[in-house]
VEXTORBA-637520 format. One record per residue (C-alpha): residue number from 1; x, y, z. Coordinates in nm, 3 decimals. Example, Ala and Ser with C-alpha at 12.3 -4.5 7.8 and 13.67 -1.06 7.14 Angstrom:
% VEXTORBA-637520
num | u | v | w
1 | 1.230 | -0.450 | 0.780
2 | 1.367 | -0.106 | 0.714
END
This chain:
% VEXTORBA-637520
num | u | v | w
1 | -0.610 | -3.365 | -3.014
2 | -0.736 | -3.446 | -3.420
3 | -0.635 | -3.281 | -3.674
4 | -0.986 | -3.049 | -3.721
5 | -0.929 | -2.955 | -3.371
6 | -0.597 | -2.870 | -3.432
7 | -0.694 | -2.702 | -3.811
8 | -0.989 | -2.502 | -3.625
9 | -0.757 | -2.352 | -3.370
10 | -0.514 | -2.239 | -3.578
11 | -0.818 | -2.088 | -3.771
12 | -0.918 | -1.843 | -3.519
13 | -0.588 | -1.785 | -3.359
14 | -0.484 | -1.574 | -3.672
15 | -0.803 | -1.405 | -3.726
16 | -0.754 | -1.279 | -3.335
17 | -0.943 | -1.290 | -2.955
18 | -1.020 | -1.632 | -2.929
19 | -0.997 | -1.653 | -2.574
20 | -1.366 | -1.714 | -2.530
21 | -1.436 | -1.946 | -2.856
22 | -1.150 | -2.267 | -2.674
23 | -1.305 | -2.207 | -2.330
24 | -1.505 | -2.550 | -2.417
25 | -1.219 | -2.728 | -2.620
26 | -1.080 | -3.048 | -2.347
27 | -0.720 | -3.021 | -2.283
28 | -0.714 | -3.326 | -2.036
29 | -0.901 | -3.597 | -1.991
30 | -1.088 | -3.469 | -1.720
31 | -1.081 | -3.092 | -1.822
32 | -1.200 | -2.796 | -2.032
33 | -0.952 | -2.486 | -2.089
34 | -1.183 | -2.261 | -1.914
35 | -1.186 | -2.473 | -1.600
36 | -1.045 | -2.403 | -1.304
37 | -0.881 | -2.669 | -1.242
38 | -0.664 | -2.838 | -1.524
39 | -0.580 | -3.215 | -1.423
40 | -0.347 | -3.469 | -1.629
41 | -0.293 | -3.678 | -1.361
42 | -0.476 | -3.962 | -1.587
43 | -0.341 | -3.919 | -1.889
44 | -0.004 | -3.925 | -1.749
45 | -0.026 | -4.293 | -1.635
46 | 0.348 | -4.396 | -1.668
47 | 0.609 | -4.126 | -1.481
48 | 0.943 | -4.086 | -1.321
49 | 0.887 | -4.085 | -0.968
50 | 0.979 | -3.701 | -0.924
51 | 0.707 | -3.609 | -1.050
52 | 0.433 | -3.616 | -0.829
53 | 0.053 | -3.512 | -0.872
54 | 0.131 | -3.145 | -0.785
55 | 0.389 | -3.160 | -1.153
56 | 0.014 | -3.221 | -1.320
57 | -0.260 | -3.029 | -1.203
58 | -0.301 | -2.683 | -1.179
59 | -0.584 | -2.455 | -1.002
60 | -0.646 | -2.125 | -1.190
61 | -0.796 | -1.972 | -0.921
62 | -0.537 | -1.988 | -0.617
63 | -0.368 | -1.680 | -0.676
64 | -0.548 | -1.345 | -0.700
65 | -0.538 | -1.287 | -1.083
66 | -0.816 | -1.063 | -1.269
67 | -1.099 | -1.354 | -1.470
68 | -0.948 | -1.153 | -1.795
69 | -0.655 | -1.257 | -1.747
70 | -0.641 | -1.611 | -1.630
71 | -0.898 | -1.687 | -1.948
72 | -0.620 | -1.544 | -2.167
73 | -0.348 | -1.747 | -1.998
74 | -0.586 | -2.070 | -2.025
75 | -0.576 | -1.946 | -2.385
76 | -0.225 | -1.933 | -2.469
77 | -0.103 | -2.250 | -2.252
78 | -0.324 | -2.424 | -2.494
79 | -0.128 | -2.384 | -2.759
80 | 0.164 | -2.370 | -2.600
81 | 0.064 | -2.711 | -2.506
82 | -0.079 | -2.882 | -2.784
83 | -0.018 | -2.654 | -3.066
84 | 0.389 | -2.522 | -3.031
85 | 0.412 | -2.468 | -3.379
86 | 0.194 | -2.141 | -3.325
87 | 0.508 | -2.028 | -3.111
88 | 0.760 | -2.168 | -3.318
89 | 0.794 | -2.464 | -3.114
90 | 0.944 | -2.831 | -3.259
91 | 0.769 | -3.060 | -3.033
92 | 0.489 | -3.106 | -2.811
93 | 0.604 | -3.022 | -2.443
94 | 0.447 | -3.213 | -2.144
95 | 0.217 | -3.137 | -1.880
96 | 0.425 | -3.163 | -1.604
97 | 0.707 | -2.891 | -1.823
98 | 0.398 | -2.667 | -1.927
99 | 0.236 | -2.684 | -1.501
100 | 0.515 | -2.552 | -1.341
101 | 0.544 | -2.222 | -1.557
102 | 0.218 | -2.177 | -1.511
103 | 0.207 | -2.147 | -1.185
104 | 0.535 | -1.939 | -1.199
105 | 0.365 | -1.675 | -1.410
106 | 0.065 | -1.673 | -1.187
107 | 0.252 | -1.560 | -0.910
108 | 0.458 | -1.302 | -1.087
109 | 0.128 | -1.178 | -1.206
110 | -0.074 | -1.159 | -0.878
111 | 0.293 | -1.027 | -0.729
112 | 0.167 | -0.702 | -0.965
113 | -0.181 | -0.686 | -0.937
114 | -0.154 | -0.636 | -0.555
115 | 0.147 | -0.449 | -0.584
116 | -0.074 | -0.201 | -0.803
117 | -0.399 | -0.276 | -0.621
118 | -0.610 | -0.308 | -0.960
119 | -0.731 | -0.675 | -0.885
120 | -1.109 | -0.530 | -0.913
121 | -1.026 | -0.424 | -1.283
122 | -1.072 | -0.507 | -1.606
123 | -0.691 | -0.557 | -1.681
124 | -0.503 | -0.764 | -1.945
125 | -0.154 | -0.930 | -2.059
126 | -0.185 | -0.657 | -2.280
127 | -0.212 | -0.339 | -2.073
128 | 0.058 | -0.529 | -1.847
129 | 0.387 | -0.248 | -1.926
130 | 0.787 | -0.378 | -1.949
131 | 0.791 | -0.151 | -1.640
132 | 0.550 | -0.351 | -1.461
133 | 0.661 | -0.679 | -1.489
134 | 1.037 | -0.523 | -1.384
135 | 0.901 | -0.393 | -1.111
136 | 0.736 | -0.770 | -1.030
137 | 1.000 | -0.958 | -1.082
138 | 1.213 | -0.724 | -0.891
139 | 1.298 | -0.923 | -0.525
140 | 1.075 | -1.213 | -0.723
141 | 1.112 | -1.512 | -0.431
142 | 1.017 | -1.822 | -0.648
143 | 1.108 | -2.059 | -0.930
144 | 1.333 | -1.845 | -1.109
145 | 1.491 | -2.076 | -1.372
146 | 1.140 | -2.100 | -1.527
147 | 1.075 | -1.727 | -1.566
148 | 1.260 | -1.674 | -1.844
149 | 1.076 | -1.945 | -2.108
150 | 0.767 | -1.845 | -1.948
151 | 0.772 | -1.462 | -2.003
152 | 0.907 | -1.505 | -2.370
153 | 0.591 | -1.730 | -2.406
154 | 0.327 | -1.475 | -2.229
155 | 0.448 | -1.161 | -2.357
156 | 0.533 | -1.208 | -2.734
157 | 0.324 | -1.151 | -3.082
158 | 0.208 | -1.502 | -3.060
159 | 0.043 | -1.473 | -2.763
160 | -0.125 | -1.132 | -2.824
161 | -0.279 | -1.236 | -3.111
162 | -0.455 | -1.529 | -2.920
163 | -0.589 | -1.273 | -2.692
164 | -0.655 | -1.012 | -3.001
165 | -0.406 | -0.756 | -2.834
166 | -0.117 | -0.615 | -2.937
167 | 0.167 | -0.664 | -2.579
168 | 0.343 | -0.394 | -2.517
169 | 0.669 | -0.525 | -2.516
170 | 0.850 | -0.862 | -2.585
171 | 0.997 | -1.007 | -2.357
172 | 1.260 | -1.251 | -2.565
173 | 1.452 | -0.942 | -2.707
174 | 1.425 | -0.684 | -2.379
175 | 1.773 | -0.637 | -2.279
176 | 1.692 | -0.507 | -1.914
177 | 1.462 | -0.851 | -1.851
178 | 1.719 | -1.069 | -1.984
179 | 1.904 | -0.839 | -1.709
180 | 1.723 | -0.901 | -1.437
181 | 1.683 | -1.287 | -1.488
182 | 2.095 | -1.348 | -1.527
183 | 2.129 | -1.227 | -1.170
184 | 2.032 | -1.467 | -0.871
185 | 1.797 | -1.240 | -0.708
186 | 1.985 | -1.083 | -0.393
187 | 2.175 | -0.890 | -0.690
188 | 1.911 | -0.713 | -0.858
189 | 1.809 | -0.385 | -0.769
190 | 1.573 | -0.093 | -0.901
191 | 1.648 | 0.126 | -1.154
192 | 1.556 | 0.462 | -0.991
193 | 1.711 | 0.671 | -1.190
194 | 1.974 | 0.676 | -1.431
195 | 1.849 | 0.588 | -1.832
196 | 1.477 | 0.714 | -1.771
197 | 1.337 | 0.372 | -1.623
198 | 1.254 | 0.534 | -1.337
199 | 0.917 | 0.369 | -1.232
200 | 0.882 | 0.366 | -0.854
201 | 0.891 | 0.777 | -0.835
202 | 0.928 | 1.127 | -0.994
203 | 1.294 | 1.322 | -0.971
204 | 1.290 | 1.659 | -0.823
205 | 1.311 | 1.811 | -1.180
206 | 1.021 | 1.558 | -1.330
207 | 0.760 | 1.678 | -1.029
208 | 0.876 | 2.068 | -1.016
209 | 0.759 | 2.062 | -1.419
210 | 0.472 | 1.811 | -1.401
211 | 0.345 | 2.023 | -1.133
212 | 0.389 | 2.391 | -1.265
213 | 0.272 | 2.301 | -1.620
214 | -0.052 | 2.138 | -1.496
215 | -0.158 | 2.393 | -1.263
216 | -0.091 | 2.659 | -1.518
217 | -0.294 | 2.505 | -1.759
218 | -0.610 | 2.409 | -1.482
219 | -0.549 | 2.807 | -1.434
220 | -0.564 | 2.922 | -1.768
221 | -0.883 | 2.743 | -1.807
222 | -1.036 | 2.802 | -1.535
223 | -0.991 | 3.201 | -1.609
224 | -1.094 | 3.188 | -1.959
225 | -1.402 | 2.982 | -1.851
226 | -1.505 | 3.276 | -1.561
227 | -1.527 | 2.936 | -1.314
228 | -1.467 | 2.958 | -0.947
229 | -1.066 | 2.956 | -0.854
230 | -0.909 | 2.901 | -0.459
231 | -0.496 | 2.901 | -0.656
232 | -0.358 | 3.213 | -0.655
233 | -0.044 | 3.163 | -0.751
234 | 0.073 | 3.294 | -1.073
235 | 0.217 | 3.087 | -1.381
236 | 0.366 | 3.172 | -1.694
237 | 0.181 | 2.995 | -1.997
238 | -0.063 | 3.063 | -2.260
239 | -0.211 | 2.888 | -2.497
240 | -0.228 | 2.944 | -2.854
241 | -0.286 | 3.216 | -3.034
242 | -0.572 | 3.068 | -3.206
243 | -0.730 | 2.973 | -2.827
244 | -0.583 | 3.280 | -2.642
245 | -0.711 | 3.545 | -2.883
246 | -1.055 | 3.423 | -2.870
247 | -1.381 | 3.373 | -2.593
248 | -1.337 | 3.045 | -2.439
249 | -1.704 | 3.002 | -2.277
250 | -1.768 | 3.046 | -2.717
251 | -1.545 | 2.831 | -2.891
252 | -1.658 | 2.528 | -2.591
253 | -2.028 | 2.600 | -2.724
254 | -1.951 | 2.563 | -3.016
255 | -1.696 | 2.277 | -2.985
256 | -1.973 | 2.077 | -2.714
257 | -2.220 | 2.099 | -3.006
258 | -2.006 | 1.989 | -3.273
259 | -1.914 | 1.699 | -3.044
260 | -2.231 | 1.594 | -2.949
261 | -2.366 | 1.612 | -3.332
262 | -2.074 | 1.427 | -3.456
263 | -2.186 | 1.120 | -3.176
264 | -2.503 | 1.110 | -3.303
265 | -2.397 | 1.048 | -3.619
266 | -2.369 | 1.383 | -3.774
267 | -2.148 | 1.668 | -3.921
268 | -2.173 | 2.035 | -3.866
269 | -1.977 | 2.151 | -4.079
270 | -2.064 | 2.516 | -4.065
271 | -1.916 | 2.513 | -3.717
272 | -1.633 | 2.420 | -3.880
273 | -1.578 | 2.713 | -4.115
274 | -1.712 | 2.980 | -3.826
275 | -1.449 | 2.863 | -3.630
276 | -1.184 | 2.867 | -3.918
277 | -1.266 | 3.220 | -4.050
278 | -1.196 | 3.347 | -3.682
279 | -0.860 | 3.184 | -3.686
280 | -0.886 | 2.861 | -3.512
281 | -1.031 | 2.527 | -3.562
282 | -1.198 | 2.180 | -3.417
283 | -0.850 | 2.063 | -3.397
284 | -0.698 | 2.333 | -3.213
285 | -1.025 | 2.291 | -2.955
286 | -0.956 | 2.006 | -2.912
287 | -0.630 | 1.973 | -2.836
288 | -0.605 | 2.267 | -2.591
289 | -0.902 | 2.094 | -2.380
290 | -0.667 | 1.759 | -2.378
291 | -0.422 | 1.925 | -2.214
292 | -0.674 | 2.095 | -1.956
293 | -0.811 | 1.716 | -1.911
294 | -0.506 | 1.565 | -1.827
295 | -0.321 | 1.866 | -1.631
296 | -0.633 | 1.849 | -1.444
297 | -0.591 | 1.453 | -1.420
298 | -0.187 | 1.476 | -1.281
299 | -0.209 | 1.739 | -1.025
300 | -0.496 | 1.574 | -0.871
301 | -0.271 | 1.235 | -0.903
302 | 0.055 | 1.466 | -0.756
303 | -0.078 | 1.618 | -0.496
304 | -0.359 | 1.314 | -0.382
305 | -0.104 | 1.066 | -0.409
306 | -0.389 | 0.829 | -0.492
307 | -0.340 | 0.500 | -0.688
308 | -0.469 | 0.404 | -0.988
309 | -0.768 | 0.237 | -0.828
310 | -0.803 | 0.526 | -0.603
311 | -0.785 | 0.797 | -0.875
312 | -1.014 | 0.611 | -1.119
313 | -1.287 | 0.594 | -0.904
314 | -1.343 | 0.961 | -0.869
315 | -1.679 | 1.066 | -1.014
316 | -1.856 | 1.435 | -1.096
317 | -1.972 | 1.591 | -0.766
318 | -1.684 | 1.416 | -0.526
319 | -1.599 | 1.744 | -0.386
320 | -1.772 | 1.769 | -0.054
321 | -1.658 | 1.924 | 0.363
322 | -1.568 | 1.743 | 0.639
323 | -1.509 | 1.866 | 0.936
324 | -1.366 | 2.140 | 0.788
325 | -1.163 | 2.031 | 0.505
326 | -1.201 | 2.036 | 0.170
327 | -1.199 | 1.638 | 0.061
328 | -1.280 | 1.451 | -0.269
329 | -1.457 | 1.082 | -0.208
330 | -1.429 | 0.770 | -0.445
331 | -1.505 | 0.439 | -0.415
332 | -1.253 | 0.186 | -0.326
333 | -1.254 | -0.210 | -0.218
334 | -1.170 | -0.219 | 0.139
335 | -1.102 | -0.574 | 0.079
336 | -1.048 | -0.802 | -0.230
337 | -1.390 | -0.837 | -0.252
338 | -1.589 | -0.737 | -0.542
339 | -1.892 | -0.659 | -0.298
340 | -1.677 | -0.504 | -0.039
341 | -1.705 | -0.174 | -0.202
342 | -1.690 | 0.141 | 0.030
343 | -1.632 | 0.533 | -0.001
344 | -1.265 | 0.681 | 0.119
345 | -1.236 | 1.033 | 0.095
346 | -0.880 | 1.246 | 0.087
347 | -0.840 | 1.582 | 0.188
348 | -0.768 | 1.818 | -0.087
349 | -0.562 | 2.156 | -0.122
350 | -0.693 | 2.412 | -0.323
351 | -0.495 | 2.347 | -0.629
352 | -0.660 | 1.963 | -0.608
353 | -1.052 | 2.147 | -0.609
354 | -0.969 | 2.383 | -0.855
355 | -0.841 | 2.047 | -1.092
356 | -1.130 | 1.859 | -1.029
357 | -1.366 | 2.209 | -1.111
358 | -1.201 | 2.161 | -1.424
359 | -1.276 | 1.853 | -1.485
360 | -1.589 | 1.889 | -1.426
361 | -1.670 | 2.151 | -1.610
362 | -1.546 | 1.929 | -1.981
363 | -1.884 | 1.697 | -1.874
364 | -2.050 | 1.784 | -2.189
365 | -1.750 | 1.633 | -2.406
366 | -1.732 | 1.304 | -2.225
367 | -1.893 | 0.991 | -2.217
368 | -1.802 | 0.881 | -1.868
369 | -1.907 | 1.063 | -1.546
370 | -1.537 | 0.949 | -1.366
371 | -1.341 | 1.226 | -1.372
372 | -1.053 | 0.999 | -1.473
373 | -1.177 | 0.959 | -1.847
374 | -1.076 | 1.067 | -2.239
375 | -1.280 | 1.390 | -2.407
376 | -1.480 | 1.156 | -2.607
377 | -1.844 | 1.110 | -2.639
378 | -1.825 | 0.755 | -2.768
379 | -1.499 | 0.553 | -2.736
380 | -1.511 | 0.409 | -2.407
381 | -1.632 | 0.017 | -2.282
382 | -1.961 | 0.048 | -2.147
383 | -2.086 | 0.024 | -1.783
384 | -2.148 | -0.303 | -1.622
385 | -2.511 | -0.448 | -1.561
386 | -2.679 | -0.179 | -1.838
387 | -2.572 | 0.134 | -1.715
388 | -2.559 | 0.466 | -1.870
389 | -2.275 | 0.570 | -1.969
390 | -1.886 | 0.490 | -2.038
391 | -1.640 | 0.392 | -1.826
392 | -1.344 | 0.581 | -1.744
393 | -0.986 | 0.528 | -1.846
394 | -0.891 | 0.107 | -1.835
395 | -0.528 | 0.090 | -1.690
396 | -0.325 | 0.107 | -2.003
397 | -0.549 | 0.390 | -2.111
398 | -0.434 | 0.608 | -1.876
399 | -0.099 | 0.518 | -1.887
400 | -0.041 | 0.593 | -2.232
401 | -0.260 | 0.863 | -2.203
402 | -0.003 | 1.046 | -1.976
403 | 0.293 | 0.984 | -2.114
404 | 0.184 | 1.163 | -2.384
405 | 0.016 | 1.457 | -2.198
406 | 0.422 | 1.427 | -2.021
407 | 0.557 | 1.426 | -2.374
408 | 0.389 | 1.711 | -2.457
409 | 0.469 | 1.962 | -2.197
410 | 0.854 | 1.829 | -2.175
411 | 1.042 | 2.186 | -2.248
412 | 1.387 | 2.078 | -2.201
413 | 1.422 | 1.653 | -2.214
414 | 1.298 | 1.630 | -1.844
415 | 1.107 | 1.288 | -1.921
416 | 1.315 | 1.214 | -2.221
417 | 1.301 | 0.761 | -2.211
418 | 1.062 | 0.769 | -1.900
419 | 0.823 | 0.512 | -1.810
420 | 0.543 | 0.629 | -1.667
421 | 0.326 | 0.448 | -1.417
422 | 0.045 | 0.550 | -1.141
423 | 0.178 | 0.411 | -0.840
424 | 0.421 | 0.716 | -0.897
425 | 0.178 | 0.908 | -0.783
426 | 0.235 | 0.769 | -0.430
427 | 0.531 | 0.780 | -0.405
428 | 0.625 | 1.085 | -0.532
429 | 0.408 | 1.273 | -0.315
430 | 0.578 | 1.060 | 0.025
431 | 0.920 | 1.148 | -0.094
432 | 0.847 | 1.521 | -0.138
433 | 0.664 | 1.457 | 0.222
434 | 0.985 | 1.331 | 0.390
435 | 1.166 | 1.629 | 0.225
436 | 0.941 | 1.845 | 0.393
437 | 0.957 | 1.726 | 0.722
438 | 1.369 | 1.702 | 0.703
439 | 1.358 | 2.015 | 0.614
440 | 1.474 | 2.059 | 0.301
441 | 1.355 | 2.311 | 0.003
442 | 1.020 | 2.297 | -0.118
443 | 1.010 | 2.205 | -0.530
444 | 0.667 | 2.346 | -0.558
445 | 0.471 | 2.556 | -0.340
446 | 0.207 | 2.320 | -0.341
447 | 0.417 | 2.093 | -0.162
448 | 0.391 | 2.331 | 0.163
449 | 0.035 | 2.380 | 0.164
450 | -0.022 | 1.965 | 0.110
451 | 0.282 | 1.944 | 0.426
452 | 0.101 | 2.203 | 0.646
453 | -0.267 | 2.072 | 0.567
454 | -0.111 | 1.732 | 0.691
455 | 0.082 | 1.895 | 0.991
456 | -0.273 | 2.030 | 1.089
457 | -0.490 | 1.694 | 1.145
458 | -0.565 | 1.542 | 1.438
459 | -0.494 | 1.186 | 1.436
460 | -0.881 | 1.065 | 1.422
461 | -0.891 | 1.242 | 1.054
462 | -0.568 | 1.129 | 0.932
463 | -0.711 | 0.799 | 0.994
464 | -1.060 | 0.899 | 0.799
465 | -0.893 | 1.086 | 0.528
466 | -0.560 | 1.253 | 0.596
467 | -0.445 | 1.025 | 0.339
468 | -0.099 | 1.282 | 0.279
469 | -0.042 | 1.248 | 0.660
470 | -0.094 | 0.871 | 0.662
471 | 0.197 | 0.865 | 0.380
472 | 0.461 | 1.036 | 0.624
473 | 0.408 | 0.672 | 0.825
474 | 0.421 | 0.450 | 0.538
475 | 0.665 | 0.217 | 0.447
476 | 0.797 | 0.430 | 0.122
477 | 0.843 | 0.694 | 0.407
478 | 1.091 | 0.493 | 0.610
479 | 1.311 | 0.415 | 0.281
480 | 1.322 | 0.805 | 0.181
481 | 1.358 | 0.912 | 0.517
482 | 1.661 | 0.687 | 0.539
483 | 1.792 | 0.800 | 0.152
484 | 1.799 | 1.113 | 0.239
485 | 1.981 | 1.134 | 0.595
486 | 2.236 | 0.930 | 0.405
487 | 2.209 | 1.197 | 0.146
488 | 2.265 | 1.483 | 0.403
489 | 2.585 | 1.288 | 0.583
490 | 2.750 | 1.297 | 0.212
491 | 2.682 | 1.673 | 0.081
492 | 2.796 | 1.801 | 0.473
493 | 3.072 | 1.539 | 0.597
494 | 3.180 | 1.448 | 0.247
495 | 3.592 | 1.606 | 0.212
496 | 3.489 | 1.609 | -0.161
497 | 3.149 | 1.761 | -0.154
498 | 3.144 | 2.183 | -0.256
499 | 3.058 | 2.397 | 0.105
500 | 2.963 | 2.754 | 0.102
501 | 2.870 | 2.993 | 0.316
502 | 3.030 | 3.182 | 0.638
503 | 3.187 | 2.901 | 0.815
504 | 3.290 | 2.690 | 0.508
505 | 3.665 | 2.730 | 0.486
506 | 3.707 | 2.652 | 0.846
507 | 3.408 | 2.363 | 0.845
508 | 3.635 | 2.195 | 0.509
509 | 3.966 | 2.264 | 0.710
510 | 3.821 | 2.069 | 0.996
511 | 3.661 | 1.797 | 0.810
512 | 3.955 | 1.721 | 0.641
513 | 4.134 | 1.669 | 0.915
514 | 3.921 | 1.444 | 1.067
515 | 3.891 | 1.151 | 0.767
516 | 4.235 | 1.199 | 0.775
517 | 4.276 | 1.122 | 1.137
518 | 4.016 | 0.848 | 1.115
519 | 4.140 | 0.692 | 0.814
520 | 4.477 | 0.663 | 0.976
521 | 4.299 | 0.490 | 1.235
522 | 4.240 | 0.228 | 1.029
523 | 3.862 | 0.354 | 1.023
524 | 3.753 | 0.306 | 0.612
525 | 3.486 | 0.557 | 0.474
526 | 3.141 | 0.376 | 0.492
527 | 3.233 | 0.366 | 0.880
528 | 3.309 | 0.730 | 0.917
529 | 2.994 | 0.825 | 0.708
530 | 2.795 | 0.566 | 0.975
531 | 2.910 | 0.716 | 1.270
532 | 2.833 | 1.096 | 1.111
533 | 2.536 | 1.019 | 1.061
534 | 2.416 | 0.972 | 1.415
535 | 2.548 | 1.287 | 1.502
536 | 2.401 | 1.481 | 1.185
537 | 2.049 | 1.582 | 1.284
538 | 2.184 | 1.651 | 1.587
539 | 2.449 | 1.887 | 1.501
540 | 2.294 | 2.071 | 1.189
541 | 1.945 | 2.202 | 1.078
542 | 1.843 | 2.320 | 0.765
543 | 1.759 | 2.630 | 0.743
544 | 1.628 | 2.632 | 0.318
545 | 1.987 | 2.847 | 0.265
546 | 2.187 | 2.651 | 0.426
547 | 2.328 | 2.422 | 0.769
548 | 2.350 | 2.565 | 1.085
549 | 2.527 | 2.405 | 1.337
550 | 2.372 | 2.619 | 1.596
551 | 2.675 | 2.755 | 1.804
552 | 2.622 | 3.121 | 1.927
553 | 2.822 | 3.394 | 1.921
554 | 3.090 | 3.459 | 2.209
555 | 2.933 | 3.582 | 2.513
556 | 3.030 | 4.007 | 2.466
557 | 3.003 | 4.015 | 2.128
558 | 2.908 | 4.337 | 1.959
559 | 2.778 | 4.227 | 1.592
560 | 2.426 | 4.070 | 1.583
561 | 2.303 | 3.770 | 1.358
562 | 2.330 | 3.913 | 0.955
563 | 1.991 | 3.884 | 0.847
564 | 1.816 | 3.872 | 0.450
565 | 1.426 | 3.938 | 0.434
566 | 1.220 | 3.776 | 0.685
567 | 1.458 | 3.495 | 0.731
568 | 1.689 | 3.510 | 1.132
569 | 2.027 | 3.449 | 0.969
570 | 2.223 | 3.480 | 0.643
571 | 2.402 | 3.122 | 0.652
572 | 2.635 | 3.289 | 0.342
573 | 2.809 | 3.566 | 0.643
574 | 2.713 | 3.360 | 0.972
575 | 3.064 | 3.137 | 1.113
576 | 2.804 | 2.853 | 1.227
577 | 2.607 | 2.741 | 0.818
578 | 2.749 | 2.533 | 0.568
579 | 2.622 | 2.568 | 0.233
580 | 2.595 | 2.257 | 0.036
581 | 2.447 | 2.208 | -0.331
582 | 2.106 | 2.089 | -0.203
583 | 2.052 | 2.470 | -0.089
584 | 2.069 | 2.634 | -0.460
585 | 1.737 | 2.625 | -0.538
586 | 1.651 | 2.822 | -0.251
587 | 1.943 | 3.052 | -0.319
588 | 1.778 | 3.116 | -0.659
589 | 1.436 | 3.199 | -0.475
590 | 1.650 | 3.443 | -0.300
591 | 1.757 | 3.554 | -0.548
592 | 1.417 | 3.566 | -0.784
593 | 1.268 | 3.786 | -0.532
594 | 1.503 | 4.016 | -0.513
595 | 1.499 | 4.090 | -0.913
596 | 1.141 | 4.107 | -0.855
597 | 1.164 | 4.371 | -0.580
598 | 1.446 | 4.563 | -0.788
599 | 1.197 | 4.578 | -1.070
600 | 0.936 | 4.742 | -0.915
601 | 0.887 | 5.075 | -0.923
602 | 0.679 | 5.088 | -0.604
603 | 1.018 | 4.957 | -0.379
604 | 1.262 | 5.222 | -0.561
605 | 1.390 | 5.304 | -0.183
606 | 1.560 | 4.973 | -0.129
607 | 1.703 | 4.941 | -0.481
608 | 2.088 | 4.952 | -0.328
609 | 1.943 | 4.634 | -0.042
610 | 1.833 | 4.437 | -0.352
611 | 2.090 | 4.496 | -0.589
612 | 2.313 | 4.338 | -0.284
613 | 2.106 | 4.039 | -0.168
614 | 2.061 | 3.964 | -0.609
615 | 2.458 | 3.945 | -0.608
616 | 2.491 | 3.797 | -0.269
617 | 2.237 | 3.496 | -0.419
618 | 2.482 | 3.485 | -0.737
619 | 2.762 | 3.458 | -0.565
620 | 2.649 | 3.156 | -0.359
621 | 2.528 | 2.994 | -0.599
622 | 2.799 | 3.025 | -0.825
623 | 3.052 | 2.861 | -0.532
624 | 2.848 | 2.597 | -0.553
625 | 2.827 | 2.526 | -0.914
626 | 3.252 | 2.528 | -1.022
627 | 3.303 | 2.293 | -1.244
END
């Protein structure tokens, strides 16, 4: 490469965003940077017999990669090959070294893009997060020896300047990626929990917090705006006095007027002054509406289980009725062809319909007709083909916005250090559906609506718009089913697990005797647990407050089955029952419900019964949380 060309490339790289400018630079005697195929065979006249033509030729279109990322990679590899000093390299690399590394990154990125179903989106390398790369590396079957240098190259500040973006992380200094690359692929396992890098699904605590906080904000907004509301659940939530003490319809109208003027190049300062005189401000209103926007999007994601490409296809007017069910409909790519864009509908519970109602109500302060977009009339990419309005969230834009929202609602560091990915919605809902299928307690009452609705769908409807029911048949469902059964066996049979209930003492002794006998016979604990796992479902039934072994009283027994409320049994008093820490949420619900009844003057006649139930629930909870 001539000195003038090198200087030109260096100057353009310093300016940033030079992908288009370098497309017509010659990278070999027969190939331009922007060509689909780079061929270095003719330029390598003398080569070792071990270097065949496949190491000197790369087809950038052989993998399913979005065009934008291909253009960015081509620009990065041009500098890597021709001007290594940009990446602080000391010598020029040969084509047979560069080409295999380019193929490795193409294969890795294809895995990520396909897994997240975002091939059709305008994704940039600068949109890809550390968690995205981690998930793609798990089980990666390609050439792992080339992964380290190519990741250090592509995900670096120097590469970011070439493409005109800021990379989400630096692979060279990232300890988790270093750890993954240092292990054989069979030894690499996902970090599902522990240090905040939960990248596949929300924990029960996270799901419950996200659900409650989001549903509360949606309901608050709809009530204040006098809009239709289907979800009748009650939530403890109130916005700041700057919002709560005013008519939201009036505030919203003032805010719409202010934002429209601002987008048109003007500024209605009298609105700002008027609002301040009334004890509120443009900033207060904007903050409240931003939370409502993100809360509504969160509810739709949590309770439809949609992927990013599906959620971001939903537009204003997407609600309808189909075969008696409320559904929301978007446009999705059935295949990888950009021409194969088809309608797809998802059954929607009342809470989802409410969330869509809120998102549509925010339309006057959005520049986009897409539900998943920010409250802004000015920002956002223009629609394709000159269509009016703005696009919705970009892949990275949605992740950043949702991360900020979860940080905002985090009351007890539930989301501290946590990494958000949109596919968590699908995996999280699948996980909760499987828990419901196994009779485990609901962590959100809305999950009961989703599960009941899934069971009510006929098989033909499930195929058309029964996404929640289809989740029960998914590959992830099988994974969760296996994991939860293991947990169930561990909670019931492990000699170290704490149990309570009417049959706890006798059961614990029999359990200890059984383990001692089996281990004395030469069996290991995993072998014993595996055998017990085959029998658990047949022997124990989950009643939400405990596990029941199903053995009936002796014939002629005079004592009936004890009862609390509408339950047919009280596991704390029944000799057939065992209670584990899994059932603590159920007992807390019993306690809280009876406390409400105790404090309600209308039910004064049941005071002793309610007090006894509260005391019993507290006793069970205490027995399971000792130590």
